[in-house]
Backbone as a printed PyTorch tensor [residue, N CA C, xyz], in Angstrom:
tensor([[[  2.8370,  50.3880, -43.4870],
         [  1.6530,  50.8630, -44.1800],
         [  0.6690,  49.7060, -44.3840]],

        [[ -0.6030,  50.0050, -44.2230],
         [ -1.6660,  49.0570, -44.4930],
         [ -2.7610,  49.8260, -45.2080]],

        [[ -2.7260,  49.7570, -46.5590],
         [ -3.6500,  50.5590, -47.3840],
         [ -3.4430,  52.0380, -47.0600]],

        [[ -4.4850,  52.7240, -46.5620],
         [ -4.3440,  54.1510, -46.2550],
         [ -4.0710,  54.3890, -44.7720]],

        [[ -3.6120,  53.3650, -44.0730],
         [ -3.3310,  53.4420, -42.6270],
         [ -1.8370,  53.2740, -42.3870]],

        [[ -1.2760,  54.2140, -41.6080],
         [  0.1490,  54.1530, -41.2720],
         [  0.2930,  53.8720, -39.7810]],

        [[  1.1590,  52.9380, -39.4350],
         [  1.4220,  52.6090, -38.0300],
         [  2.8720,  52.9470, -37.7200]],

        [[  3.0880,  53.7990, -36.7270],
         [  4.4310,  54.1650, -36.2700],
         [  4.6410,  53.5480, -34.8940]],

        [[  5.8400,  53.0460, -34.6450],
         [  6.1250,  52.3600, -33.3780],
         [  7.3650,  52.9580, -32.7250]],

        [[  7.2180,  54.0360, -31.9410],
         [  8.3620,  54.6110, -31.2290],
         [  8.9570,  53.6070, -30.2520]],

        [[ 10.2570,  53.7640, -29.9680],
         [ 10.9330,  52.8730, -29.0350],
         [ 11.8210,  53.6850, -28.0960]],

        [[ 11.9370,  53.2340, -26.8600],
         [ 12.8760,  53.8450, -25.9250],
         [ 12.2730,  54.9770, -25.1100]],

        [[ 12.9120,  56.1480, -25.1560],
         [ 12.5160,  57.2880, -24.3290],
         [ 11.8040,  58.3490, -25.1610]],

        [[ 10.7590,  58.9210, -24.5780],
         [ 10.0040,  59.9920, -25.2210],
         [ 10.2910,  61.2730, -24.4400]],

        [[ 11.2580,  62.0560, -24.9450],
         [ 11.7390,  63.2290, -24.2130],
         [ 11.8730,  64.4130, -25.1640]],

        [[ 12.4830,  65.4810, -24.6660],
         [ 12.6460,  66.6920, -25.4650],
         [ 13.3680,  66.3790, -26.7750]],

        [[ 12.8420,  66.8970, -27.8730],
         [ 13.4360,  66.6680, -29.1790],
         [ 12.7510,  65.5750, -29.9730]],

        [[ 11.9770,  64.7090, -29.2850],
         [ 11.3090,  63.6250, -29.9990],
         [ 10.2290,  64.1420, -30.9510]],

        [[  9.6400,  65.2910, -30.6220],
         [  8.6160,  65.8510, -31.5130],
         [  9.2110,  66.1740, -32.8790]],

        [[ 10.4800,  66.5910, -32.9050],
         [ 11.1350,  66.8810, -34.1900],
         [ 11.3260,  65.6060, -35.0010]],

        [[ 11.6590,  64.5130, -34.3080],
         [ 11.8020,  63.2280, -35.0020],
         [ 10.4550,  62.7970, -35.5810]],

        [[  9.3930,  62.9610, -34.7810],
         [  8.0560,  62.6120, -35.2510],
         [  7.6700,  63.4560, -36.4630]],

        [[  7.9750,  64.7560, -36.4080],
         [  7.6330,  65.6470, -37.5220],
         [  8.2760,  65.1690, -38.8170]],

        [[  9.5290,  64.7480, -38.7330],
         [ 10.2300,  64.2540, -39.9240],
         [  9.5730,  62.9820, -40.4530]],

        [[  9.1640,  62.0910, -39.5430],
         [  8.5130,  60.8520, -39.9640],
         [  7.1620,  61.1340, -40.6160]],

        [[  6.4000,  62.0530, -40.0240],
         [  5.0870,  62.3820, -40.5870],
         [  5.2210,  63.0090, -41.9670]],

        [[  6.2350,  63.8680, -42.1050],
         [  6.4470,  64.5200, -43.4020],
         [  6.8300,  63.5120, -44.4760]],

        [[  7.4220,  62.3930, -44.0850],
         [  7.8670,  61.3970, -45.0470],
         [  6.8240,  60.3520, -45.4010]],

        [[  5.6370,  60.4220, -44.7900],
         [  4.5960,  59.4570, -45.1080],
         [  4.0560,  59.6940, -46.5180]],

        [[  3.6640,  58.6430, -47.1960],
         [  3.1350,  58.8200, -48.5530],
         [  1.8050,  59.5610, -48.5490]],

        [[  1.4900,  60.1760, -49.6570],
         [  0.1900,  60.8470, -49.7820],
         [ -0.9120,  59.7920, -49.7740]],

        [[ -2.0750,  60.2040, -49.3610],
         [ -3.2000,  59.2730, -49.3280],
         [ -3.4150,  58.6200, -47.9780]],

        [[ -2.5400,  58.8830, -47.0190],
         [ -2.7370,  58.3350, -45.6800],
         [ -3.9430,  59.0090, -45.0310]],

        [[ -4.8600,  58.1970, -44.5370],
         [ -6.0650,  58.7450, -43.9050],
         [ -6.1110,  58.4910, -42.4010]],

        [[ -5.2490,  57.6120, -41.9110],
         [ -5.2130,  57.3450, -40.4640],
         [ -3.7790,  57.0450, -40.0540]],

        [[ -3.3590,  57.6360, -38.9360],
         [ -2.0290,  57.3940, -38.3910],
         [ -2.1920,  56.8590, -36.9710]],

        [[ -1.6020,  55.7130, -36.7030],
         [ -1.6550,  55.1150, -35.3790],
         [ -0.2430,  54.9970, -34.8190]],

        [[ -0.0630,  55.3980, -33.5620],
         [  1.2060,  55.2200, -32.8720],
         [  1.0450,  54.0970, -31.8520]],

        [[  1.8520,  53.0520, -32.0000],
         [  1.8810,  51.9550, -31.0380],
         [  2.9380,  52.2900, -29.9980]],

        [[  2.5100,  52.6990, -28.7860],
         [  3.4190,  53.2090, -27.7700],
         [  3.9430,  52.1170, -26.8360]],

        [[  3.6970,  50.8580, -27.1550],
         [  4.1040,  49.7760, -26.2410],
         [  5.6100,  49.6900, -26.0630]],

        [[  6.3880,  50.2110, -27.0250],
         [  7.8410,  50.1580, -26.9180],
         [  8.4650,  51.3450, -26.2300]],

        [[  7.6490,  52.3000, -25.7620],
         [  8.1680,  53.4820, -25.0620],
         [  8.2480,  53.1560, -23.5710]],

        [[  9.4570,  53.2160, -23.0170],
         [  9.6820,  52.8100, -21.6300],
         [  9.7380,  53.9850, -20.6690]],

        [[  9.9740,  55.1830, -21.1910],
         [ 10.1740,  56.3410, -20.3110],
         [  9.6880,  57.6020, -21.0250]],

        [[  9.0240,  58.4850, -20.2870],
         [  8.5850,  59.7620, -20.8630],
         [  8.6320,  60.8240, -19.7870]],

        [[  9.2650,  61.9730, -20.0930],
         [  9.1730,  63.0900, -19.1560],
         [  8.0940,  64.0430, -19.6530]],

        [[  7.8530,  65.1150, -18.8990],
         [  6.7470,  66.0050, -19.2410],
         [  6.9640,  66.7020, -20.5850]],

        [[  8.2110,  66.8700, -21.0010],
         [  8.4790,  67.4680, -22.3020],
         [  7.9860,  66.5660, -23.4300]],

        [[  7.8630,  65.2740, -23.1450],
         [  7.3870,  64.3470, -24.1610],
         [  5.9410,  64.5730, -24.5540]],

        [[  5.1960,  65.3410, -23.7540],
         [  3.8060,  65.6180, -24.1060],
         [  3.7020,  66.4430, -25.3890]],

        [[  4.7500,  67.2050, -25.7100],
         [  4.7270,  67.9720, -26.9640],
         [  4.7000,  67.0260, -28.1670]],

        [[  5.1850,  65.8130, -27.9820],
         [  5.1310,  64.7740, -29.0050],
         [  3.6800,  64.5150, -29.3950]],

        [[  2.8230,  64.3740, -28.3830],
         [  1.4020,  64.1430, -28.6250],
         [  0.7360,  65.3620, -29.2400]],

        [[  1.1100,  66.5420, -28.7540],
         [  0.5310,  67.7670, -29.3020],
         [  0.8300,  67.8830, -30.7920]],

        [[  2.0560,  67.5320, -31.1730],
         [  2.4340,  67.6320, -32.5850],
         [  1.6160,  66.6500, -33.4240]],

        [[  1.4260,  65.4340, -32.9170],
         [  0.6380,  64.4590, -33.6500],
         [ -0.8020,  64.9360, -33.8080]],

        [[ -1.3690,  65.4650, -32.7130],
         [ -2.7350,  65.9740, -32.7850],
         [ -2.8700,  67.1260, -33.7640]],

        [[ -1.9150,  68.0670, -33.7430],
         [ -1.9450,  69.1960, -34.6760],
         [ -1.8380,  68.7290, -36.1190]],

        [[ -1.0040,  67.7040, -36.3430],
         [ -0.8430,  67.1740, -37.7030],
         [ -2.1720,  66.6180, -38.2080]],

        [[ -2.8830,  65.9090, -37.3320],
         [ -4.1710,  65.3540, -37.7220],
         [ -5.1790,  66.4290, -38.0770]],

        [[ -5.1960,  67.5120, -37.2820],
         [ -6.1310,  68.6100, -37.5420],
         [ -5.7940,  69.3120, -38.8550]],

        [[ -4.5070,  69.6110, -39.0660],
         [ -4.0930,  70.3460, -40.2660],
         [ -4.3890,  69.5780, -41.5520]],

        [[ -4.2320,  68.2700, -41.4990],
         [ -4.3580,  67.4680, -42.7190],
         [ -5.6560,  66.6750, -42.7910]],

        [[ -6.5210,  66.8440, -41.7960],
         [ -7.7800,  66.1220, -41.8160],
         [ -7.5930,  64.6210, -41.7360]],

        [[ -6.6260,  64.1940, -40.9290],
         [ -6.2870,  62.7780, -40.7980],
         [ -6.6570,  62.3050, -39.3900]],

        [[ -7.2110,  61.1180, -39.3110],
         [ -7.5040,  60.5380, -38.0010],
         [ -6.1970,  60.0540, -37.3770]],

        [[ -5.9420,  60.4070, -36.1120],
         [ -4.7110,  60.0190, -35.4360],
         [ -5.0420,  59.3710, -34.0970]],

        [[ -4.1830,  58.4660, -33.6710],
         [ -4.3690,  57.7880, -32.3890],
         [ -3.0120,  57.3620, -31.8460]],

        [[ -2.9000,  57.3000, -30.5120],
         [ -1.6730,  56.8220, -29.8470],
         [ -2.1140,  55.9080, -28.7100]],

        [[ -1.9090,  54.6230, -28.8840],
         [ -2.4440,  53.6400, -27.9350],
         [ -1.3420,  52.7190, -27.4000]],

        [[ -1.7460,  51.7970, -26.5310],
         [ -0.8530,  50.7790, -25.9350],
         [  0.1990,  51.4040, -25.0170]],

        [[ -0.2400,  52.3010, -24.1310],
         [  0.6640,  52.9370, -23.1720],
         [  0.8600,  52.0110, -21.9810]],

        [[  2.1040,  51.9340, -21.4940],
         [  2.4160,  51.0750, -20.3590],
         [  3.3780,  51.7710, -19.3960]],

        [[  3.4640,  51.2480, -18.1840],
         [  4.4820,  51.6690, -17.2210],
         [  4.4970,  53.1440, -16.8970]],

        [[  5.7210,  53.6960, -16.8170],
         [  5.9030,  55.0860, -16.4050],
         [  5.2400,  56.0850, -17.3520]],

        [[  5.3030,  55.9070, -18.6890],
         [  4.5920,  56.8490, -19.5730],
         [  3.0810,  56.8850, -19.2900]],

        [[  2.5170,  55.7430, -18.9520],
         [  1.0870,  55.7040, -18.6280],
         [  0.8100,  56.5420, -17.3790]],

        [[  1.7200,  56.5000, -16.4060],
         [  1.5500,  57.3100, -15.1900],
         [  1.5270,  58.7940, -15.5130]],

        [[  2.4000,  59.2160, -16.4490],
         [  2.4130,  60.6230, -16.8450],
         [  1.0460,  61.0230, -17.3820]],

        [[  0.4820,  60.1990, -18.2580],
         [ -0.8310,  60.5030, -18.8320],
         [ -1.8900,  60.6020, -17.7360]],

        [[ -1.8400,  59.6750, -16.7870],
         [ -2.8180,  59.6880, -15.6970],
         [ -2.7280,  60.9750, -14.8860]],

        [[ -1.4830,  61.4190, -14.6150],
         [ -1.3020,  62.5890, -13.7650],
         [ -1.7360,  63.8790, -14.4360]],

        [[ -1.6260,  63.9400, -15.7550],
         [ -2.0640,  65.1670, -16.4360],
         [ -3.5120,  65.0660, -16.8950]],

        [[ -4.1800,  63.9550, -16.5490],
         [ -5.6050,  63.8420, -16.8060],
         [ -5.9730,  63.4340, -18.2150]],

        [[ -5.0860,  62.7150, -18.9170],
         [ -5.3880,  62.2730, -20.2740],
         [ -5.8770,  60.8390, -20.2760]],

        [[ -6.6380,  60.5040, -21.2950],
         [ -7.1630,  59.1540, -21.4610],
         [ -6.0050,  58.2140, -21.7820]],

        [[ -5.7580,  57.2310, -20.9340],
         [ -4.6080,  56.3460, -21.1370],
         [ -4.8290,  55.3550, -22.2800]],

        [[ -6.0590,  55.1810, -22.7340],
         [ -6.2870,  54.3150, -23.8920],
         [ -5.9700,  55.0450, -25.1800]],

        [[ -6.2050,  56.3570, -25.2010],
         [ -5.8440,  57.1870, -26.3540],
         [ -5.8760,  58.6440, -25.9100]],

        [[ -4.7290,  59.1960, -25.4990],
         [ -4.6990,  60.5630, -24.9550],
         [ -5.1140,  61.6350, -25.9460]],

        [[ -5.1310,  61.3280, -27.2310],
         [ -5.5230,  62.3280, -28.2220],
         [ -7.0320,  62.5390, -28.2550]],

        [[ -7.7550,  61.7240, -27.5050],
         [ -9.1960,  61.9350, -27.4030],
         [ -9.5270,  63.1530, -26.5480]],

        [[ -8.5290,  63.5630, -25.7280],
         [ -8.7770,  64.7080, -24.8610],
         [ -8.7340,  64.3000, -23.4130]],

        [[ -8.9270,  65.2680, -22.5050],
         [ -8.8250,  64.9690, -21.0800],
         [ -9.9370,  64.0690, -20.5740]],

        [[ -9.6280,  63.3250, -19.5370],
         [-10.6430,  62.5270, -18.8600],
         [-11.6130,  63.4780, -18.1720]],

        [[-12.9220,  63.2160, -18.2420],
         [-13.8850,  64.1110, -17.5910],
         [-13.5950,  64.2820, -16.1120]],

        [[-13.6540,  65.5230, -15.6650],
         [-13.4010,  65.8340, -14.2610],
         [-14.6410,  65.5530, -13.4220]],

        [[-14.4590,  65.3860, -12.1100],
         [-15.6190,  65.2890, -11.2220],
         [-16.3210,  66.6360, -11.1260]],

        [[-17.3680,  66.6850, -10.3320],
         [-18.1570,  67.9060, -10.2090],
         [-17.3500,  69.1030,  -9.7570]],

        [[-17.8970,  70.3200,  -9.9080],
         [-17.1680,  71.5540,  -9.5880],
         [-16.6280,  71.5970,  -8.1700]],

        [[-17.3480,  71.0470,  -7.2340],
         [-16.9150,  71.1160,  -5.8400],
         [-15.6150,  70.3570,  -5.6140]],

        [[-15.4010,  69.2990,  -6.4130],
         [-14.2060,  68.4730,  -6.2120],
         [-13.0770,  68.8290,  -7.1650]],

        [[-13.3550,  69.6290,  -8.1930],
         [-12.3610,  69.8610,  -9.2420],
         [-11.1110,  70.5530,  -8.7200]],

        [[-11.2810,  71.5200,  -7.7670],
         [-10.1330,  72.2340,  -7.2400],
         [ -9.2170,  71.2960,  -6.4670]],

        [[ -9.7890,  70.4380,  -5.6280],
         [ -8.9890,  69.4850,  -4.8610],
         [ -8.2770,  68.5040,  -5.7780]],

        [[ -8.9510,  68.0740,  -6.8250],
         [ -8.3460,  67.1470,  -7.7830],
         [ -7.1710,  67.8140,  -8.4830]],

        [[ -7.3470,  69.0890,  -8.8560],
         [ -6.2650,  69.8050,  -9.5380],
         [ -5.0460,  69.9480,  -8.6380]],

        [[ -5.2630,  70.2520,  -7.3480],
         [ -4.1540,  70.3870,  -6.4120],
         [ -3.4370,  69.0530,  -6.2120]],

        [[ -4.2180,  67.9960,  -6.0840],
         [ -3.6190,  66.6770,  -5.8930],
         [ -2.8180,  66.2800,  -7.1290]],

        [[ -3.3690,  66.5660,  -8.2970],
         [ -2.6690,  66.2060,  -9.5330],
         [ -1.3750,  67.0050,  -9.6820]],

        [[ -1.4020,  68.2800,  -9.2960],
         [ -0.1950,  69.1040,  -9.3780],
         [  0.8920,  68.5690,  -8.4570]],

        [[  0.5050,  68.1200,  -7.2570],
         [  1.4740,  67.5610,  -6.3190],
         [  2.0240,  66.2400,  -6.8390]],

        [[  1.1610,  65.4050,  -7.4200],
         [  1.6210,  64.1420,  -7.9860],
         [  2.6000,  64.3830,  -9.1250]],

        [[  2.3030,  65.3840,  -9.9590],
         [  3.1780,  65.6830, -11.0840],
         [  4.5280,  66.2040, -10.5890]],

        [[  4.5150,  67.0210,  -9.5110],
         [  5.7650,  67.5270,  -8.9480],
         [  6.6290,  66.3600,  -8.4550]],

        [[  6.0040,  65.4070,  -7.7400],
         [  6.7570,  64.2550,  -7.2450],
         [  7.2920,  63.4150,  -8.3950]],

        [[  6.4960,  63.2890,  -9.4360],
         [  6.9350,  62.5050, -10.5810],
         [  8.1180,  63.1700, -11.2790]],

        [[  8.0820,  64.5050, -11.3750],
         [  9.2060,  65.2190, -11.9790],
         [ 10.4740,  65.0210, -11.1600]],

        [[ 10.3470,  64.9760,  -9.8250],
         [ 11.5060,  64.7070,  -8.9710],
         [ 12.0420,  63.3020,  -9.2320]],

        [[ 11.1400,  62.3250,  -9.3830],
         [ 11.5670,  60.9650,  -9.6860],
         [ 12.3100,  60.9130, -11.0160]],

        [[ 11.8000,  61.6550, -11.9950],
         [ 12.4430,  61.6890, -13.3110],
         [ 13.8600,  62.2320, -13.2000]],

        [[ 14.0220,  63.3130, -12.4230],
         [ 15.3390,  63.9280, -12.2750],
         [ 16.2970,  62.9820, -11.5480]],

        [[ 15.8110,  62.3170, -10.5180],
         [ 16.6570,  61.3560,  -9.7890],
         [ 17.0910,  60.2130, -10.7030]],

        [[ 16.1720,  59.7580, -11.5610],
         [ 16.5090,  58.6940, -12.4960],
         [ 17.5720,  59.1540, -13.4830]],

        [[ 17.4380,  60.3870, -13.9660],
         [ 18.4210,  60.9180, -14.9150],
         [ 19.8050,  61.0130, -14.2680]],

        [[ 19.8430,  61.4570, -13.0160],
         [ 21.1240,  61.5510, -12.3150],
         [ 21.7480,  60.1740, -12.1310]],

        [[ 20.9080,  59.1830, -11.8240],
         [ 21.4240,  57.8190, -11.6500],
         [ 22.0050,  57.2880, -12.9550]],

        [[ 21.3080,  57.5580, -14.0670],
         [ 21.7960,  57.1030, -15.3720],
         [ 23.1160,  57.7860, -15.7140]],

        [[ 23.1860,  59.1000, -15.4370],
         [ 24.4040,  59.8480, -15.7440],
         [ 25.5740,  59.3950, -14.8820]],

        [[ 25.2820,  58.9370, -13.6500],
         [ 26.3400,  58.5410, -12.7200],
         [ 26.8550,  57.1390, -12.9960]],

        [[ 26.1050,  56.3300, -13.7100],
         [ 26.4470,  54.9130, -13.8740],
         [ 27.8360,  54.6820, -14.4690]],

        [[ 28.2330,  55.4020, -15.5470],
         [ 29.5650,  55.1220, -16.1150],
         [ 30.7050,  55.3280, -15.1290]],

        [[ 30.6960,  56.4330, -14.3760],
         [ 31.8050,  56.7070, -13.4670],
         [ 31.8000,  55.7190, -12.3020]],

        [[ 30.6250,  55.2750, -11.8740],
         [ 30.5540,  54.2780, -10.8050],
         [ 31.1220,  52.9520, -11.2980]],

        [[ 30.7830,  52.5780, -12.5310],
         [ 31.3270,  51.3360, -13.0930],
         [ 32.8450,  51.4160, -13.2290]],

        [[ 33.3610,  52.5930, -13.6190],
         [ 34.8080,  52.7690, -13.7300],
         [ 35.4770,  52.5990, -12.3650]],

        [[ 34.8940,  53.2190, -11.3480],
         [ 35.4690,  53.1280, -10.0020],
         [ 35.4420,  51.6880,  -9.5000]],

        [[ 34.3750,  50.9580,  -9.7910],
         [ 34.3150,  49.5500,  -9.3890],
         [ 35.4420,  48.7650, -10.0660]],

        [[ 35.6780,  49.0440, -11.3460],
         [ 36.7490,  48.3570, -12.0620],
         [ 38.1090,  48.6540, -11.4610]],

        [[ 38.3240,  49.9090, -11.0660],
         [ 39.5980,  50.2970, -10.4560],
         [ 39.8070,  49.5610,  -9.1330]],

        [[ 38.7600,  49.5130,  -8.3150],
         [ 38.8690,  48.8200,  -7.0290],
         [ 39.0800,  47.3190,  -7.2290]],

        [[ 38.4140,  46.7360,  -8.2200],
         [ 38.5830,  45.3090,  -8.5000],
         [ 40.0280,  44.9960,  -8.8780]],

        [[ 40.6150,  45.8730,  -9.7210],
         [ 41.9920,  45.6450, -10.1630],
         [ 42.9880,  45.9060,  -9.0450]],

        [[ 42.7190,  46.9230,  -8.2340],
         [ 43.6670,  47.3230,  -7.1980],
         [ 43.6510,  46.3900,  -5.9980]],

        [[ 42.4640,  45.9170,  -5.6410],
         [ 42.3360,  45.1440,  -4.4000],
         [ 41.8970,  43.7020,  -4.6430]],

        [[ 41.9130,  43.2640,  -5.9000],
         [ 41.5800,  41.8730,  -6.2420],
         [ 40.2550,  41.4440,  -5.6260]],

        [[ 39.2510,  42.2970,  -5.8180],
         [ 37.9400,  41.9810,  -5.2680],
         [ 36.9400,  41.7840,  -6.4120]],

        [[ 35.7790,  41.2670,  -6.0730],
         [ 34.7370,  41.0540,  -7.0750],
         [ 33.9820,  42.3620,  -7.3310]],

        [[ 33.1460,  42.3400,  -8.3620],
         [ 32.3370,  43.5180,  -8.6740],
         [ 31.4090,  43.8760,  -7.5140]],

        [[ 30.7900,  42.8560,  -6.9040],
         [ 29.8890,  43.1020,  -5.7690],
         [ 30.6460,  43.6770,  -4.5760]],

        [[ 31.8540,  43.1660,  -4.3280],
         [ 32.6530,  43.6720,  -3.2120],
         [ 33.0770,  45.1140,  -3.4660]],

        [[ 33.4220,  45.4420,  -4.7170],
         [ 33.7890,  46.8220,  -5.0540],
         [ 32.6020,  47.7560,  -4.8380]],

        [[ 31.4170,  47.2860,  -5.2030],
         [ 30.2050,  48.0880,  -4.9840],
         [ 29.9850,  48.3260,  -3.4880]],

        [[ 30.1890,  47.2860,  -2.6830],
         [ 30.0210,  47.4200,  -1.2360],
         [ 31.0180,  48.4290,  -0.6680]],

        [[ 32.2580,  48.4100,  -1.1540],
         [ 33.2750,  49.3580,  -0.6850],
         [ 32.8520,  50.7960,  -1.0070]],

        [[ 32.4040,  51.0170,  -2.2330],
         [ 31.9770,  52.3700,  -2.6230],
         [ 30.7880,  52.8410,  -1.7890]],

        [[ 29.8270,  51.9630,  -1.6140],
         [ 28.6310,  52.3310,  -0.8600],
         [ 28.9640,  52.6240,   0.6030]],

        [[ 29.8160,  51.7790,   1.1980],
         [ 30.1950,  51.9850,   2.5990],
         [ 31.0070,  53.2650,   2.7580]],

        [[ 31.9160,  53.5350,   1.8120],
         [ 32.7070,  54.7650,   1.8720],
         [ 31.8060,  55.9810,   1.7450]],

        [[ 30.7870,  55.8730,   0.9210],
         [ 29.8290,  56.9690,   0.7680],
         [ 29.1160,  57.2420,   2.0860]],

        [[ 28.6940,  56.1720,   2.7570],
         [ 27.9790,  56.3340,   4.0190],
         [ 28.8930,  56.8610,   5.1230]],

        [[ 30.1160,  56.3320,   5.1980],
         [ 31.0440,  56.7400,   6.2620],
         [ 31.4730,  58.1980,   6.1200]],

        [[ 31.6370,  58.6430,   4.8830],
         [ 32.1000,  60.0200,   4.6570],
         [ 30.9520,  61.0040,   4.4420]],

        [[ 29.7150,  60.4810,   4.4570],
         [ 28.5450,  61.3250,   4.2020],
         [ 28.6990,  62.0700,   2.8690]],

        [[ 29.1380,  61.3160,   1.8600],
         [ 29.3730,  61.8600,   0.5260],
         [ 28.5630,  61.0550,  -0.4790]],

        [[ 27.9780,  61.7100,  -1.4560],
         [ 27.1950,  60.9870,  -2.4560],
         [ 28.0670,  59.9470,  -3.1560]],

        [[ 27.4610,  58.8060,  -3.4430],
         [ 28.2100,  57.6980,  -4.0130],
         [ 28.8930,  58.0850,  -5.3200]],

        [[ 28.1900,  58.8510,  -6.1610],
         [ 28.7980,  59.2190,  -7.4480],
         [ 29.9970,  60.1390,  -7.2560]],

        [[ 30.0100,  60.9280,  -6.1560],
         [ 31.1500,  61.8010,  -5.8620],
         [ 32.3430,  60.9490,  -5.4130]],

        [[ 32.0740,  59.9330,  -4.5850],
         [ 33.1390,  59.0180,  -4.1610],
         [ 33.7270,  58.3090,  -5.3830]],

        [[ 32.8460,  57.8180,  -6.2650],
         [ 33.2960,  57.1170,  -7.4700],
         [ 34.1370,  58.0320,  -8.3540]],

        [[ 33.7050,  59.2740,  -8.5160],
         [ 34.4510,  60.2230,  -9.3470],
         [ 35.8310,  60.4970,  -8.7560]],

        [[ 35.9140,  60.5690,  -7.4140],
         [ 37.2010,  60.8150,  -6.7550],
         [ 38.1470,  59.6360,  -6.9590]],

        [[ 37.6180,  58.4210,  -6.8670],
         [ 38.4430,  57.2300,  -7.0900],
         [ 38.9540,  57.2120,  -8.5280]],

        [[ 38.0720,  57.4990,  -9.4710],
         [ 38.4470,  57.4680, -10.8860],
         [ 39.4770,  58.5500, -11.2060]],

        [[ 39.2540,  59.7600, -10.6970],
         [ 40.1690,  60.8700, -10.9850],
         [ 41.5590,  60.6170, -10.4060]],

        [[ 41.6230,  59.9610,  -9.2730],
         [ 42.9160,  59.7670,  -8.5970],
         [ 43.8340,  58.8040,  -9.3430]],

        [[ 43.2770,  58.0220, -10.2710],
         [ 44.1070,  57.0580, -11.0060],
         [ 44.7120,  57.6500, -12.2730]],

        [[ 44.2630,  58.8210, -12.6620],
         [ 44.8020,  59.4490, -13.8620],
         [ 46.1860,  60.0270, -13.6300]],

        [[ 46.8530,  60.3950, -14.7190],
         [ 48.1660,  61.0230, -14.6190],
         [ 48.0440,  62.3420, -13.8640]],

        [[ 48.8260,  62.4670, -12.8010],
         [ 48.7670,  63.6670, -11.9500],
         [ 47.3560,  63.9230, -11.4170]],

        [[ 46.5870,  62.8560, -11.3020],
         [ 45.2280,  63.0350, -10.7930],
         [ 45.2280,  63.3910,  -9.3230]],

        [[ 44.2870,  64.2200,  -8.8960],
         [ 44.2400,  64.6240,  -7.4880],
         [ 43.7880,  63.4620,  -6.6180]],

        [[ 44.3540,  63.3210,  -5.4240],
         [ 43.8920,  62.2660,  -4.5200],
         [ 42.4800,  62.5960,  -4.0330]],

        [[ 41.7260,  61.5950,  -3.6190],
         [ 40.3980,  61.8710,  -3.0580],
         [ 40.5120,  62.7680,  -1.8300]],

        [[ 39.4790,  63.5120,  -1.5030],
         [ 39.4830,  64.3110,  -0.2780],
         [ 39.7770,  63.4380,   0.9440]],

        [[ 40.3360,  64.0430,   1.9830],
         [ 40.7730,  63.2960,   3.1610],
         [ 39.6560,  62.4260,   3.7320]],

        [[ 38.4530,  62.9810,   3.8670],
         [ 37.3750,  62.2040,   4.4730],
         [ 36.9890,  61.0000,   3.6010]],

        [[ 37.1020,  61.1710,   2.2750],
         [ 36.7910,  60.0580,   1.3670],
         [ 37.9020,  59.0050,   1.4390]],

        [[ 39.1730,  59.4530,   1.5050],
         [ 40.2910,  58.5050,   1.6250],
         [ 40.1560,  57.6690,   2.8920]],

        [[ 39.8530,  58.3380,   3.9860],
         [ 39.7010,  57.6320,   5.2600],
         [ 38.5640,  56.6160,   5.1830]],

        [[ 37.4460,  57.0390,   4.5950],
         [ 36.2890,  56.1510,   4.4800],
         [ 36.6010,  54.9640,   3.5790]],

        [[ 37.3300,  55.1990,   2.4850],
         [ 37.7010,  54.1070,   1.5910],
         [ 38.6080,  53.1030,   2.2900]],

        [[ 39.6030,  53.6230,   3.0490],
         [ 40.4960,  52.7240,   3.7750],
         [ 39.7170,  51.8630,   4.7670]],

        [[ 38.7730,  52.4850,   5.4530],
         [ 37.9590,  51.7490,   6.4270],
         [ 37.1130,  50.6890,   5.7370]],

        [[ 36.4910,  51.0610,   4.6230],
         [ 35.6320,  50.1140,   3.8990],
         [ 36.4470,  48.9490,   3.3450]],

        [[ 37.6570,  49.2500,   2.8500],
         [ 38.5310,  48.1960,   2.3260],
         [ 38.9900,  47.2770,   3.4600]],

        [[ 39.2910,  47.8690,   4.6140],
         [ 39.7090,  47.0750,   5.7710],
         [ 38.5710,  46.1640,   6.2170]],

        [[ 37.3420,  46.6610,   6.1990],
         [ 36.1790,  45.8450,   6.5710],
         [ 36.0500,  44.6520,   5.6250]],

        [[ 36.2770,  44.9180,   4.3260],
         [ 36.1820,  43.8340,   3.3380],
         [ 37.2560,  42.7820,   3.6000]],

        [[ 38.4870,  43.2240,   3.9120],
         [ 39.5710,  42.2700,   4.1860],
         [ 39.2990,  41.4960,   5.4560]],

        [[ 38.6920,  42.1570,   6.4430],
         [ 38.3690,  41.4810,   7.7060],
         [ 37.3130,  40.4110,   7.4670]],

        [[ 36.3120,  40.7270,   6.6250],
         [ 35.2770,  39.7490,   6.3160],
         [ 35.8570,  38.5250,   5.6060]],

        [[ 36.8460,  38.7770,   4.7470],
         [ 37.4960,  37.6650,   4.0430],
         [ 38.2940,  36.7960,   5.0090]],

        [[ 38.9670,  37.5030,   5.9670],
         [ 39.7880,  36.7690,   6.9090],
         [ 38.9220,  35.9230,   7.8380]]])
C-alpha cells in the first residue's frame, strides 16, 4: 500500500482459477483505495483462460469507481496480449486500434491463426511439464541399472523413442512401470529399442 494506491505483484503462471485468487485479494484490500496497479513482471506464463483475470480486474474497477492498471508485461504473456489485440503497456485501456476496414478482415484471420498456433504451443508445453517427472524417474532407473550418467540415460531414452517410433514419455513410463512389483515389461518394440540404445552406449564407451 502507498497511501490510497495498492500494488499487487502476481508471480508464476496466470491460468484458469487465478481470477478467483485475484477476487479474494481485491476483497481484502482496505477501504479508501482509489487506484490498483498490477505489476505483471513476475508472470512467466499465461494461457487464454488467464484473460479472465484481466476482465475481473477491469470489472472491479468499474463497479467500485477505482482506477486500475496492469503493466510490465514480458515474454509469453506479452505475446498473448499482442495476439488478442490488447495494449501491451496496459491491456485494460482496451484494444489496440485496428487498421482501416479493408484490412480488418485479413488482420482478424491472421490473428485467429496466430492464436490457434499459440494455443497448440501452450498445450505442448503443458504435456512436456506433465511428462518431466516420469522421464526423470526413468533416467534414474537407467543410471542405477546400467551405471551411466544422467546425460547418457537421456540419450538412451531418446534413441529408444526414435528406434521404436514411440513418444519419449511413453518409453519413460514403460521403463518406470517395469521396475515396480509385478510391473508389466515394456512392449516388445520398446524393449528391442532399449536394448539397441544401451548396446550403442556400451559400444561408444568401448
